[in-house]
NUKE-720822 format. One record per residue: residue in three letters; x, y, z of N, C-alpha, C in turn. Coordinates in pm, whole numbers. Atoms other than C-alpha are relative to their C-alpha. Example, Ala and Ser with C-alpha at 12.3 -4.5 7.8 and 13.67 -1.06 7.14 Angstrom:
2
SEVO:ALA:89:-119:0:1230:-450:780:90:120:0
SEVO:SER:-82:-119:-6:1367:-106:714:-77:109:73
END
This chain:
410
SEVO:MET:148:-94:0:-31:-50:32:100:207:-5
SEVO:GLU:-54:-158:50:120:348:-100:-22:89:40
SEVO:HIS:110:-83:-39:-35:536:125:132:170:94
SEVO:LYS:-67:-173:-50:294:840:194:-22:93:-146
SEVO:GLN:39:-111:74:181:975:-130:-131:46:5
SEVO:LEU:151:-86:-63:-171:1069:-8:10:82:82
SEVO:GLU:-21:-87:-149:-10:1169:306:115:111:-80
SEVO:LEU:-48:-78:88:231:1380:55:-93:119:29
SEVO:PHE:140:-53:16:-78:1522:-65:-64:121:58
SEVO:CYS:82:-87:-125:-285:1630:202:103:100:86
SEVO:GLN:-113:-61:-67:53:1789:358:35:121:-68
SEVO:ALA:10:-126:84:76:2028:87:-104:97:-23
SEVO:VAL:124:-74:39:-280:2121:53:20:53:190
SEVO:THR:45:-32:-131:-284:2147:464:104:172:34
SEVO:ALA:-122:-58:17:34:2387:444:-47:69:-104
SEVO:CYS:82:-102:82:-202:2648:221:-77:32:131
SEVO:ASN:102:-49:-119:-457:2632:567:-99:-24:-59
SEVO:VAL:170:24:32:-720:2489:393:-14:-200:10
SEVO:GLY:73:112:-20:-891:2142:509:30:-81:-76
SEVO:CYS:88:96:96:-941:1810:329:-28:-143:102
SEVO:CYS:20:122:-86:-1049:1477:430:6:-102:-180
SEVO:VAL:-8:59:80:-1067:1152:225:-195:-47:-10
SEVO:ILE:120:58:-49:-1457:1019:263:-21:-128:-4
SEVO:PHE:-16:158:-13:-1493:683:409:-103:-44:-72
SEVO:LYS:118:105:20:-1688:405:287:-129:6:21
SEVO:ASP:96:-60:-40:-1948:440:468:-75:114:17
SEVO:ASN:64:-207:43:-2009:787:404:-22:98:190
SEVO:SER:34:-66:-139:-2023:846:810:101:132:27
SEVO:ASN:-82:-84:-97:-1760:1125:824:-25:183:-141
SEVO:LEU:35:-111:93:-1949:1373:485:9:138:53
SEVO:SER:85:-122:-64:-2039:1627:741:94:105:-6
SEVO:GLN:-155:-111:-5:-1645:1738:746:26:49:-125
SEVO:THR:-7:-123:119:-1714:1887:408:3:103:6
SEVO:ASP:42:-116:-36:-1880:2155:517:3:45:172
SEVO:ASN:2:13:-176:-1785:2138:883:-82:8:34
SEVO:GLY:120:41:-53:-2098:2027:963:-101:113:-24
SEVO:LEU:80:-177:-25:-2290:2356:872:-148:-54:-67
SEVO:ARG:144:-1:48:-2571:2210:709:-84:-71:70
SEVO:LEU:55:76:-58:-2628:1935:934:-66:49:125
SEVO:ARG:20:-113:-144:-2648:2247:1221:-153:32:-71
SEVO:LEU:90:-89:47:-2909:2430:1006:-110:-103:-30
SEVO:TYR:60:114:46:-3098:2145:860:-52:-122:59
SEVO:GLU:81:126:-117:-3381:1862:1058:109:-86:-129
SEVO:ASP:-15:98:73:-3210:1556:915:46:-20:-103
SEVO:TYR:-70:16:65:-2978:1613:695:80:-47:-22
SEVO:ASN:-62:103:13:-2808:1393:538:134:-84:-100
SEVO:TYR:-98:7:121:-2566:1465:266:42:-72:-113
SEVO:GLN:3:38:105:-2713:1235:21:53:53:-100
SEVO:THR:3:-67:171:-2722:1493:-294:175:29:-46
SEVO:LEU:-195:47:43:-2318:1501:-248:12:-133:18
SEVO:GLN:-67:103:2:-2254:1142:-165:-59:-36:-179
SEVO:VAL:39:78:115:-2458:1048:-514:71:68:-78
SEVO:PHE:-80:-94:132:-2292:1316:-713:143:-43:39
SEVO:LEU:-159:57:35:-1932:1174:-578:-27:-105:-51
SEVO:GLU:-4:194:43:-2040:781:-679:-32:43:-170
SEVO:GLN:40:24:142:-2188:960:-1018:136:31:-110
SEVO:TYR:-70:-100:27:-1956:1241:-1088:145:15:-9
SEVO:ILE:-144:-43:29:-1621:1240:-983:62:-211:5
SEVO:THR:-77:83:62:-1460:946:-1156:142:-11:-24
SEVO:PRO:-140:-4:109:-1139:843:-1241:50:75:-101
SEVO:GLY:8:-76:97:-951:1100:-1392:-67:137:1
SEVO:ARG:72:-98:-25:-1182:1382:-1286:25:105:103
SEVO:LEU:12:-99:-63:-1126:1687:-1086:-67:141:16
SEVO:VAL:56:-110:-3:-1343:1945:-978:-2:103:103
SEVO:ARG:38:-163:-99:-1377:2297:-855:-136:27:25
SEVO:TYR:125:-25:-4:-1714:2327:-716:-22:116:137
SEVO:GLU:81:-118:-113:-1876:2659:-554:-136:-47:17
SEVO:ASP:140:55:-30:-2165:2558:-323:-84:139:-3
SEVO:ALA:90:-139:7:-2447:2793:-219:17:103:83
SEVO:PHE:-60:-91:-118:-2271:2943:39:101:102:-26
SEVO:GLY:-131:-35:95:-1974:3068:-250:89:-62:71
SEVO:MET:-130:36:-108:-1720:2844:-77:35:-86:-70
SEVO:PHE:-57:143:117:-1551:2621:-274:83:-167:68
SEVO:HIS:-103:152:-52:-1415:2271:-282:84:16:-113
SEVO:MET:-18:-3:76:-1230:2102:-517:35:-168:75
SEVO:LEU:48:131:-8:-1310:1706:-541:102:-73:-112
SEVO:LEU:-21:36:74:-1126:1446:-696:15:-149:53
SEVO:HIS:9:139:-8:-1094:1038:-741:169:-43:34
SEVO:ILE:-139:1:-38:-785:888:-594:21:-149:-17
SEVO:PRO:14:94:40:-669:561:-732:11:-113:161
SEVO:SER:-10:113:-118:-746:253:-463:178:-21:81
SEVO:GLN:-90:49:-57:-378:155:-391:59:136:109
SEVO:TYR:6:-102:-62:-327:462:-221:-59:46:106
SEVO:LEU:133:-53:-164:-635:465:69:34:-108:49
SEVO:TYR:11:51:-49:-660:308:324:-149:-108:-12
SEVO:ASP:113:85:56:-938:-26:339:-128:109:20
SEVO:TYR:142:-60:6:-1182:218:471:-33:92:-52
SEVO:GLU:-4:-45:74:-1146:469:297:-62:2:-198
SEVO:SER:33:6:130:-1355:576:-66:131:37:-79
SEVO:PRO:-80:-98:106:-1143:707:-366:-42:119:-22
SEVO:HIS:84:-114:10:-1378:1011:-325:86:110:140
SEVO:PHE:-47:-98:-93:-1119:1324:-178:-78:142:-25
SEVO:VAL:70:-140:41:-1257:1658:-115:90:98:122
SEVO:ILE:-57:-82:-42:-1039:1963:-47:-87:115:21
SEVO:GLY:102:-109:-25:-1253:2268:138:5:-37:125
SEVO:PRO:63:-119:60:-1434:2416:224:123:168:18
SEVO:TYR:-87:-74:31:-1231:2763:95:-43:171:-53
SEVO:LEU:101:-111:77:-1332:3160:-19:106:22:-61
SEVO:GLU:-83:-86:56:-1163:3380:-237:26:91:42
SEVO:SER:-39:-155:-63:-1214:3685:-57:-84:-22:139
SEVO:ARG:99:-13:-120:-1392:3757:283:-142:42:-67
SEVO:PRO:155:-13:44:-1744:3799:201:-68:134:74
SEVO:PRO:71:-94:-82:-1871:4180:304:-153:-73:21
SEVO:GLU:155:74:-57:-2206:4178:516:-115:3:-87
SEVO:GLU:142:-4:49:-2448:4252:235:5:-120:-106
SEVO:GLN:9:124:106:-2321:3940:8:-28:-133:137
SEVO:VAL:78:124:-119:-2413:3745:389:-104:-36:-15
SEVO:GLN:123:-74:-27:-2682:3928:422:-104:-122:-115
SEVO:GLN:82:96:165:-2816:3773:23:-8:-111:-31
SEVO:VAL:-6:143:6:-2685:3466:59:-128:-96:149
SEVO:MET:103:42:-104:-2899:3397:391:-123:32:-33
SEVO:GLU:109:-40:63:-3166:3558:218:-64:-122:-79
SEVO:ARG:58:136:40:-3170:3310:-43:-5:-135:13
SEVO:MET:14:118:-91:-3116:3008:201:-90:6:55
SEVO:HIS:104:-65:-91:-3416:3172:385:83:-85:118
SEVO:ILE:-28:43:-138:-3188:3168:678:-26:104:55
SEVO:PRO:49:-164:-88:-3341:3426:955:121:29:30
SEVO:ASP:-72:-89:-11:-3163:3721:1030:60:-2:173
SEVO:GLN:-47:31:-117:-3094:3579:1371:118:-65:48
SEVO:LEU:-85:85:6:-2850:3348:1260:98:28:-28
SEVO:TYR:-79:-92:71:-2634:3661:1094:128:-47:97
SEVO:GLN:-124:48:-63:-2339:3604:1357:49:-107:26
SEVO:ASP:-50:128:43:-2319:3262:1334:10:-34:-117
SEVO:ILE:-80:-2:138:-2301:3237:992:119:70:-18
SEVO:ARG:-122:-65:26:-2067:3520:1009:114:-63:64
SEVO:LEU:-176:54:-94:-1799:3362:1238:24:-139:-88
SEVO:PHE:-78:102:73:-1811:3056:1006:-8:32:-172
SEVO:TYR:-47:-118:93:-1766:3318:708:168:10:34
SEVO:ASP:-183:-49:-10:-1441:3418:915:86:-91:25
SEVO:SER:-88:101:38:-1317:3089:1005:55:-104:-117
SEVO:THR:-36:140:139:-1302:2918:661:101:84:-96
SEVO:PRO:-146:-37:107:-959:3004:476:-42:62:-110
SEVO:VAL:44:-112:98:-920:3272:249:136:-24:-115
SEVO:LEU:-90:-54:73:-745:3234:-91:21:85:-129
SEVO:PRO:-39:-135:112:-682:3547:-304:-15:-84:-105
SEVO:ASP:-86:33:136:-461:3333:-594:-59:-141:24
SEVO:MET:82:187:46:-749:3003:-663:32:-61:-97
SEVO:GLU:-20:38:153:-601:2947:-1012:128:-69:64
SEVO:SER:-129:28:12:-267:2943:-871:-30:-176:101
SEVO:PHE:86:98:-131:-401:2698:-548:-40:-164:-102
SEVO:GLU:82:79:98:-599:2497:-846:147:-62:-97
SEVO:SER:-148:52:69:-234:2420:-1023:35:-86:58
SEVO:LEU:-101:71:-134:-77:2305:-737:-57:-121:40
SEVO:VAL:138:169:-11:-389:2037:-676:51:-63:-90
SEVO:LEU:-49:53:116:-322:1927:-1032:93:-52:9
SEVO:ASN:-113:96:-50:2:1919:-998:40:-148:88
SEVO:LEU:-53:72:-91:54:1721:-764:-49:-137:40
SEVO:SER:119:141:-8:-235:1474:-807:74:-76:-134
SEVO:GLN:-16:113:125:-110:1397:-1122:149:-78:38
SEVO:GLY:-166:52:-37:251:1346:-1017:20:-116:107
SEVO:LEU:31:109:-69:182:1135:-711:-75:-101:-37
SEVO:PHE:88:85:94:-108:942:-835:24:-63:-122
SEVO:HIS:-31:95:151:36:844:-1193:-131:30:-84
SEVO:THR:80:47:88:-283:958:-1310:0:174:-92
SEVO:GLU:65:-190:78:-431:1270:-1565:-134:57:21
SEVO:TYR:117:-36:-37:-692:1462:-1463:-42:137:-83
SEVO:THR:50:-84:130:-933:1621:-1672:-102:171:154
SEVO:VAL:55:-80:-51:-1021:1999:-1471:-183:59:-41
SEVO:SER:125:-45:46:-1344:2104:-1464:-63:162:111
SEVO:HIS:81:-67:-97:-1565:2393:-1283:-156:0:67
SEVO:LEU:105:32:-17:-1882:2377:-1122:-81:94:152
SEVO:PRO:105:83:80:-2179:2456:-1101:-13:70:-177
SEVO:ASP:-59:-73:146:-2192:2511:-1481:-152:-56:-40
SEVO:LYS:167:80:34:-2567:2501:-1716:21:-137:-61
SEVO:ASN:16:163:40:-2436:2168:-1832:52:-98:75
SEVO:GLU:-26:93:-86:-2357:2023:-1519:-82:13:91
SEVO:LEU:79:36:-136:-2522:1897:-1245:2:79:140
SEVO:TYR:-1:-78:-54:-2588:2127:-995:-62:-95:137
SEVO:MET:14:78:-67:-2541:1953:-641:-30:0:134
SEVO:GLU:63:-76:-104:-2718:2170:-402:-120:-98:9
SEVO:ASN:146:8:-16:-3057:2066:-226:-28:146:-6
SEVO:SER:95:-145:9:-3307:2359:-288:-32:25:100
SEVO:PRO:81:-45:-160:-3367:2582:39:-152:-49:-31
SEVO:MET:165:-9:28:-3710:2530:-61:-65:-126:50
SEVO:ILE:22:176:-17:-3718:2133:17:51:25:131
SEVO:LEU:-85:36:-137:-3483:2188:339:-71:54:97
SEVO:LYS:40:-54:-68:-3635:2225:607:61:43:167
SEVO:LEU:-36:-40:-60:-3507:2417:878:0:10:121
SEVO:ARG:17:16:-86:-3430:2347:1214:-89:70:107
SEVO:GLU:79:-126:-71:-3657:2535:1469:66:52:57
SEVO:ARG:-147:-61:-27:-3336:2581:1682:112:-2:-49
SEVO:PRO:-97:-73:83:-3069:2645:1444:101:15:97
SEVO:GLN:-81:-50:-118:-2745:2622:1643:129:-46:-84
SEVO:ILE:-150:36:83:-2385:2696:1424:116:4:76
SEVO:SER:-171:-49:-73:-2079:2823:1619:-38:-37:135
SEVO:VAL:-10:68:-175:-1970:2759:1987:-125:78:35
SEVO:SER:71:16:-69:-2297:2859:2072:-90:-119:48
SEVO:THR:23:152:-9:-2416:2469:2061:84:-33:111
SEVO:ILE:-86:21:-134:-2204:2420:2395:-63:-129:36
SEVO:GLU:52:136:-109:-2460:2220:2563:-8:-92:-62
SEVO:GLU:42:153:55:-2555:1972:2306:139:-74:-52
SEVO:ARG:-99:50:22:-2200:1963:2224:10:-90:98
SEVO:TYR:-89:87:-152:-2081:1868:2571:-125:-122:1
SEVO:GLU:109:126:28:-2412:1615:2561:59:-101:-67
SEVO:VAL:-12:93:140:-2258:1449:2207:108:-58:154
SEVO:GLU:-157:77:-49:-1901:1411:2428:-20:-68:113
SEVO:ASN:10:97:-79:-2024:1296:2713:-48:-199:-14
SEVO:GLN:32:127:30:-2235:1046:2574:130:-98:-68
SEVO:MET:-14:74:111:-1963:939:2341:154:-30:102
SEVO:LEU:-94:67:-131:-1657:881:2689:-106:-63:87
SEVO:ALA:43:175:-72:-1939:666:2863:-30:-84:-70
SEVO:ALA:1:124:72:-1951:464:2535:159:-55:39
SEVO:VAL:-151:-24:-37:-1558:517:2558:40:-101:124
SEVO:SER:-59:48:-155:-1538:404:2944:-53:-148:-13
SEVO:ALA:48:126:10:-1779:155:2844:63:-128:-89
SEVO:GLY:-27:129:125:-1591:-32:2573:-79:-17:-117
SEVO:ASP:136:42:77:-1892:2:2333:94:76:-155
SEVO:ASP:-18:-54:147:-1693:36:2003:-83:80:-74
SEVO:LYS:39:-62:105:-1968:98:1779:-35:94:47
SEVO:SER:83:-118:-32:-2162:348:1978:146:103:-17
SEVO:ALA:-77:-93:-72:-1792:518:2066:-8:57:-187
SEVO:HIS:-77:-44:113:-1743:554:1686:-146:64:-63
SEVO:GLU:123:-178:17:-2099:736:1576:3:61:65
SEVO:LEU:57:-86:-98:-2124:921:1875:160:67:-62
SEVO:TYR:-104:-86:4:-1729:1045:1799:-16:82:-214
SEVO:GLN:57:-92:113:-1863:1111:1407:-70:95:56
SEVO:LYS:114:-147:-28:-2137:1373:1528:74:65:105
SEVO:PHE:-119:-124:-88:-1868:1509:1768:78:116:-78
SEVO:GLN:-73:-96:38:-1684:1612:1493:-92:56:-63
SEVO:THR:50:-94:86:-1964:1820:1315:-3:99:50
SEVO:PHE:18:-137:-153:-1962:2092:1624:117:93:-95
SEVO:GLN:-47:-92:44:-1845:2394:1441:114:80:112
SEVO:LEU:-66:-22:-84:-1563:2522:1694:76:131:-68
SEVO:ARG:-126:-136:74:-1363:2834:1681:107:-55:29
SEVO:PRO:-123:-41:-1:-1044:2845:1580:74:50:78
SEVO:ARG:-56:-82:-43:-718:2880:1774:74:46:-72
SEVO:SER:-95:-73:100:-536:2969:1462:-2:-13:-137
SEVO:ASP:27:33:151:-510:3027:1091:48:-105:-56
SEVO:ASN:-68:180:78:-323:2690:1068:-127:-109:34
SEVO:ALA:58:90:-12:-524:2429:996:-22:-153:80
SEVO:LEU:-95:153:-39:-345:2136:1086:21:10:133
SEVO:GLN:-34:-49:-137:-251:2335:1382:-154:-45:89
SEVO:ASN:151:-27:-70:-596:2341:1496:-83:-152:-24
SEVO:LYS:10:139:27:-640:1986:1385:70:-77:123
SEVO:ARG:-81:66:-90:-346:1887:1629:-56:28:129
SEVO:HIS:62:-47:-116:-494:2056:1870:-110:-52:75
SEVO:GLY:79:87:-95:-820:1897:1901:3:-124:59
SEVO:VAL:-31:107:24:-681:1566:1829:105:-31:185
SEVO:ILE:-31:15:-139:-479:1634:2178:-70:-21:101
SEVO:ILE:54:22:-123:-744:1697:2387:-129:-92:-18
SEVO:LEU:77:75:-1:-928:1432:2253:52:-146:93
SEVO:ASN:-23:108:-118:-685:1191:2416:24:3:105
SEVO:THR:9:-23:-141:-686:1334:2713:-142:-45:15
SEVO:LEU:218:77:-40:-1089:1262:2720:29:-125:5
SEVO:PHE:-46:168:10:-1004:912:2639:76:-56:131
SEVO:ARG:-61:15:-109:-763:895:2872:-120:-38:175
SEVO:LYS:98:-32:-142:-986:1007:3156:-102:-91:8
SEVO:ALA:123:114:32:-1271:789:3006:25:-108:59
SEVO:VAL:-66:93:17:-1054:491:3011:17:-17:161
SEVO:GLU:-37:17:-160:-978:525:3378:-140:15:118
SEVO:SER:138:-15:-88:-1326:585:3500:-96:-137:-19
SEVO:GLY:29:109:33:-1419:257:3292:121:-142:102
SEVO:GLY:-42:94:-60:-1167:99:3567:130:-65:-62
SEVO:VAL:-139:23:73:-858:45:3346:109:45:82
SEVO:PRO:-108:-7:-68:-525:12:3529:73:151:-25
SEVO:PRO:-51:-91:-12:-329:389:3547:113:-51:-96
SEVO:LEU:-88:36:132:-26:185:3346:-16:-16:-127
SEVO:TYR:22:49:149:-171:72:3067:-112:127:-21
SEVO:ILE:39:-144:1:-363:396:3028:109:140:-19
SEVO:ASP:-108:-109:14:-27:597:3054:60:-44:-117
SEVO:ASP:-77:89:126:139:332:2804:-87:66:-121
SEVO:LEU:66:10:140:-115:388:2539:-23:130:-54
SEVO:SER:-10:-169:41:-176:781:2570:95:55:29
SEVO:GLY:-116:-62:55:176:830:2558:90:-21:-83
SEVO:LYS:-18:34:73:223:658:2278:-67:76:-125
SEVO:PHE:77:-148:103:-75:920:2094:91:63:-8
SEVO:ALA:-71:-89:-47:80:1135:2256:111:83:-148
SEVO:ILE:-130:0:113:402:1094:1984:-41:11:-153
SEVO:LEU:54:3:201:175:1020:1701:-23:128:-24
SEVO:ILE:99:-73:39:-38:1312:1730:121:106:-58
SEVO:ASN:-141:-126:35:319:1532:1784:63:45:-177
SEVO:GLU:-131:26:138:503:1361:1465:-139:29:-118
SEVO:ALA:93:-44:109:141:1412:1203:36:105:-62
SEVO:ARG:-48:-106:96:227:1630:945:-143:-22:-85
SEVO:THR:159:-50:93:-140:1614:767:-167:-38:86
SEVO:GLU:113:31:-65:-482:1628:862:-88:-141:-22
SEVO:ARG:43:128:23:-579:1294:731:84:-46:94
SEVO:ALA:-97:45:-36:-274:1165:894:-75:0:170
SEVO:LEU:62:-49:-122:-485:1327:1248:-103:-118:-11
SEVO:ASP:125:90:-20:-821:1146:1128:13:-88:46
SEVO:HIS:-62:88:34:-643:865:1092:5:-54:170
SEVO:LEU:-9:2:-118:-537:877:1467:-76:-6:109
SEVO:SER:133:-27:-67:-853:983:1595:-82:-143:19
SEVO:THR:67:108:-29:-1022:697:1485:27:-115:83
SEVO:ASP:-82:76:-110:-766:469:1631:16:22:94
SEVO:MET:-5:-18:-123:-797:622:1908:-125:-51:78
SEVO:VAL:120:44:-15:-1111:549:1948:-76:-184:33
SEVO:HIS:-5:174:-43:-1098:178:1881:102:-50:94
SEVO:LYS:-106:27:-131:-801:139:2128:-28:-26:106
SEVO:TYR:44:28:-137:-909:274:2394:-148:-54:100
SEVO:CYS:91:47:-32:-1211:114:2382:66:-141:9
SEVO:LEU:-85:52:-21:-1044:-213:2315:63:31:175
SEVO:MET:-63:63:-173:-806:-178:2633:-126:21:145
SEVO:VAL:72:38:-90:-1113:-143:2839:-86:-122:35
SEVO:LYS:56:84:37:-1275:-433:2713:109:-126:69
SEVO:ASN:-113:97:-39:-920:-601:2803:46:-7:126
SEVO:HIS:-59:-33:-97:-824:-467:3104:-68:66:150
SEVO:SER:9:-51:-81:-1082:-309:3292:-6:-47:131
SEVO:MET:47:83:-133:-1116:-365:3681:-90:29:54
SEVO:SER:113:-44:-58:-1480:-238:3685:-70:-110:91
SEVO:GLY:38:61:-58:-1633:-438:3910:92:-158:175
SEVO:TYR:-115:73:-29:-1306:-593:4103:-62:61:156
SEVO:SER:-5:28:-113:-1342:-610:4473:179:93:45
SEVO:LYS:-91:-133:-1:-1067:-273:4643:113:-120:5
SEVO:VAL:-111:27:-31:-839:-533:4741:77:-60:-111
SEVO:VAL:-34:65:101:-765:-703:4430:70:118:-118
SEVO:LYS:-37:-81:68:-773:-373:4237:141:46:42
SEVO:GLU:-136:-52:-59:-471:-271:4472:127:-68:-63
SEVO:VAL:-185:75:0:-282:-575:4429:30:46:-186
SEVO:ILE:0:-22:187:-321:-554:4016:134:116:17
SEVO:SER:-48:-125:45:-210:-171:4013:131:-36:90
SEVO:TYR:-120:-14:-50:85:-293:4306:130:-57:-144
SEVO:ILE:-69:77:107:164:-563:4029:79:79:-96
SEVO:ASP:47:-54:128:138:-314:3746:141:93:5
SEVO:PHE:-117:-148:-24:430:-43:3895:57:-59:99
SEVO:HIS:-95:41:-123:643:-316:4124:43:-145:-74
SEVO:TYR:-24:115:-9:671:-598:3896:136:-67:-4
SEVO:ALA:-168:61:-48:1082:-608:3949:-17:-27:122
SEVO:GLU:-7:70:-193:1016:-656:4304:13:-108:45
SEVO:ASP:43:162:10:982:-983:4439:-113:-43:68
SEVO:LEU:171:2:15:639:-1070:4414:-60:-121:48
SEVO:SER:40:150:-19:457:-1356:4557:-153:22:61
SEVO:LEU:96:16:-87:142:-1447:4677:-23:2:169
SEVO:ALA:-7:6:-137:269:-1482:5053:51:187:27
SEVO:PHE:22:-85:31:378:-1139:4961:-136:104:47
SEVO:PHE:119:-25:11:69:-1025:4905:-126:-4:96
SEVO:ALA:96:54:-87:-155:-1195:5166:38:93:109
SEVO:GLU:-48:-54:-150:58:-1029:5463:-8:172:-19
SEVO:MET:34:-123:53:29:-724:5249:-187:45:87
SEVO:PHE:106:-62:-11:-342:-707:5301:-84:-84:130
SEVO:SER:21:118:-115:-374:-971:5639:-133:-88:-62
SEVO:MET:112:135:46:-546:-1251:5467:100:-101:-47
SEVO:SER:-81:178:13:-458:-1603:5438:-21:-4:-136
SEVO:LYS:-8:61:158:-297:-1737:5087:-114:-101:-54
SEVO:ASN:113:95:23:-615:-1965:5047:-80:131:-43
SEVO:TYR:91:-124:10:-865:-1648:5078:68:106:-126
SEVO:LEU:-69:-36:102:-677:-1464:4842:32:10:-130
SEVO:SER:-15:46:73:-573:-1654:4625:-159:-61:-64
SEVO:GLY:140:14:107:-962:-1780:4550:-66:131:-50
SEVO:LEU:27:-104:28:-1045:-1417:4545:30:49:-139
SEVO:PHE:-42:-19:158:-819:-1312:4250:-13:-39:-81
SEVO:LYS:-10:100:77:-848:-1642:4092:-184:10:-78
SEVO:LYS:67:-44:20:-1218:-1539:4117:-75:108:-84
SEVO:GLU:-15:-89:-13:-1256:-1235:4024:69:99:-109
SEVO:THR:-44:-44:121:-1009:-1197:3756:66:-129:-132
SEVO:GLY:-5:172:26:-1016:-1597:3640:141:-4:-52
SEVO:THR:-132:73:8:-651:-1636:3641:89:10:141
SEVO:THR:-55:9:-174:-422:-1687:3945:114:93:-21
SEVO:LEU:-99:-128:-74:-230:-1428:4130:105:-23:-52
SEVO:THR:-133:1:55:84:-1575:4030:45:13:-164
SEVO:ASP:25:-5:176:-2:-1640:3644:-26:165:-18
SEVO:TYR:-9:-131:23:-49:-1265:3668:86:89:5
SEVO:ILE:-167:-85:-26:278:-1150:3779:54:-5:-110
SEVO:HIS:-97:113:149:410:-1409:3492:-67:142:-134
SEVO:GLN:-8:-19:142:221:-1229:3226:42:135:-19
SEVO:VAL:24:-150:2:245:-868:3342:150:0:-12
SEVO:ARG:-146:-6:39:658:-952:3351:41:-63:-133
SEVO:ILE:-57:43:105:664:-1082:3035:-43:88:-127
SEVO:ARG:37:-141:92:439:-833:2853:138:113:-3
SEVO:ARG:-78:-126:-16:712:-573:2984:144:-51:-59
SEVO:ALA:-74:49:80:965:-784:2873:42:-43:-131
SEVO:VAL:-45:12:147:912:-851:2512:16:132:-33
SEVO:THR:-24:-146:64:872:-466:2524:172:47:5
SEVO:LEU:-135:-74:25:1232:-424:2595:63:-92:-110
SEVO:ILE:-62:62:70:1338:-670:2408:1:104:-148
SEVO:ASN:54:-38:139:1156:-514:2107:58:183:-47
SEVO:SER:7:-120:18:1240:-168:2184:166:52:58
SEVO:SER:-181:10:-51:1696:-198:2325:46:-98:-59
SEVO:SER:-140:111:78:1999:-389:2259:14:-21:100
SEVO:LEU:-16:44:-68:1950:-527:2595:54:-119:34
SEVO:SER:24:145:50:2083:-856:2657:-103:-111:84
SEVO:ILE:156:-17:-21:1845:-1083:2798:27:-100:125
SEVO:THR:32:3:-161:1987:-1162:3153:-15:91:33
SEVO:THR:98:-111:-69:1927:-799:3172:-177:71:7
SEVO:VAL:151:-27:-11:1595:-814:3092:-58:-95:55
SEVO:ALA:86:125:-106:1528:-1093:3315:-10:60:107
SEVO:ALA:12:-37:-177:1651:-899:3628:-110:135:-40
SEVO:SER:80:-153:-7:1463:-585:3508:-159:-53:21
SEVO:CYS:130:25:-52:1143:-779:3501:-39:-101:88
SEVO:GLY:3:65:-134:1200:-944:3870:21:-162:-48
SEVO:TYR:-96:134:27:1372:-1296:3711:78:33:55
SEVO:ASN:-137:43:-59:1683:-1352:3915:52:-98:-49
SEVO:ASP:-37:160:17:1694:-1689:3802:24:-5:-187
SEVO:ILE:13:-6:138:1769:-1696:3391:-90:-121:-58
SEVO:ASN:52:153:35:1658:-2043:3323:-181:-8:36
SEVO:TYR:142:-40:-51:1349:-1964:3534:-79:91:-123
SEVO:PHE:88:-87:65:1246:-1682:3339:4:-31:-197
SEVO:ILE:-26:56:135:1341:-1849:2978:-144:-133:15
SEVO:ARG:167:114:-33:1079:-2148:3111:-118:70:-49
SEVO:ILE:125:-63:-10:820:-1879:3183:8:47:-132
SEVO:PHE:-2:-95:184:877:-1674:2799:-55:-112:-40
SEVO:ARG:34:106:61:846:-1998:2642:-90:-70:13
SEVO:ARG:105:45:-59:590:-2109:2839:-137:98:-60
SEVO:SER:78:-134:29:400:-1741:2722:-12:18:-148
SEVO:LEU:-60:7:164:497:-1696:2361:68:-152:-131
SEVO:GLY:-27:110:74:613:-2047:2237:117:-29:-59
SEVO:MET:-140:43:75:965:-1992:2174:156:119:164
SEVO:SER:-58:-95:-116:1259:-1851:2391:43:140:-2
SEVO:PRO:28:-114:59:1368:-1503:2424:89:13:-136
SEVO:LYS:-81:-30:108:1663:-1556:2217:-43:-57:-185
SEVO:GLN:23:37:117:1473:-1704:1969:-148:104:-25
SEVO:TYR:95:-66:-5:1200:-1407:1972:118:112:-49
SEVO:GLN:-43:-168:27:1473:-1114:1957:89:-40:-104
SEVO:LYS:14:3:140:1572:-1284:1651:-82:62:-102
SEVO:SER:90:-2:81:1266:-1330:1486:-46:160:-19
SEVO:ILE:-29:-148:36:1297:-919:1548:40:73:-84
SEVO:LEU:-132:-66:71:1604:-861:1442:5:-77:-169
SEVO:HIS:13:22:65:1566:-1062:1120:-106:-61:-44
SEVO:PRO:115:59:40:1224:-1114:1044:-7:-56:-124
SEVO:GLU:-30:59:129:1166:-1386:764:-72:34:-128
END
């Protein structure tokens, strides 16, 4: 798969401070094409007209510059499948962007034509003010054309819409039903927080399907940008999302060690991302990984004692740990603690200690050049032969064999 070409393409577009996205196969992110504007304005708006237009008219080798009913521009093109992830459709959308910032009179004319009430002027004005301006659109179009042809090895034919000979892909304002209380800008705080809380509750419960659906809805809220740089605004949003998710899985009963490990890895990836597409991919992956973490590691329903034993093992795995050690720590008999731990976790306390230690050993072998003896000692095994036996029992191969498979994969 040649994902790097599309990443470079996205990077070039976002360097011009213009947003872009690949439409997902399930069309769940179509609202990103106008930052959720129509979804916020009209009841039951589903972007079906845009979906049909993309499928029928954005075909291989076609690049379209489209001006919508709000006077905002988009560029739409078809991306060959070898540059896409499995969940992405071939339809790529750049925008929205403006040629110039519209004066008050022009905004009011658009609102009148679209049957938008005067009391929404400030919201619509804010939407225009947060949309990037490209005074030299011809140069931008030329850049997009040359890059797409060079990176995707495809000859593109450019057309401008609407045109009297072409399909006009907007729904008529006469058939759209305005919401009773349409809210577009940052004034939608209450609803945004409600969706945010529902999304975090789904993550906390490990409900992957609901969390993804709510995440897509959460993405439709138009927030006030923090800078003129679209990439930086997106990055800031994903950083916030990572923080929200780590708190959600904490409330879902996941031990801090697992949370810190995953959130730290995502923090690095967020910082390294160079395109909005890469950040979108990360966000989707975060929803899935945090939900999976809850499913695999939640201590919800565990007794206080078992939670404390697990937390202690997670942070002190290199120490001399045993059933007798914890029985003394909590003033319990070994038989009672052993039975309680097995009943609640489904595994013995001793086996759990080994699981944590071997998982850490695998991490060290993957990320360092330490000797197997040093790895064993770092994970609480002073007897190298015992370590090798436990490692082989867990992974089906010795530590040395595993190390070789990492250094010289077949």
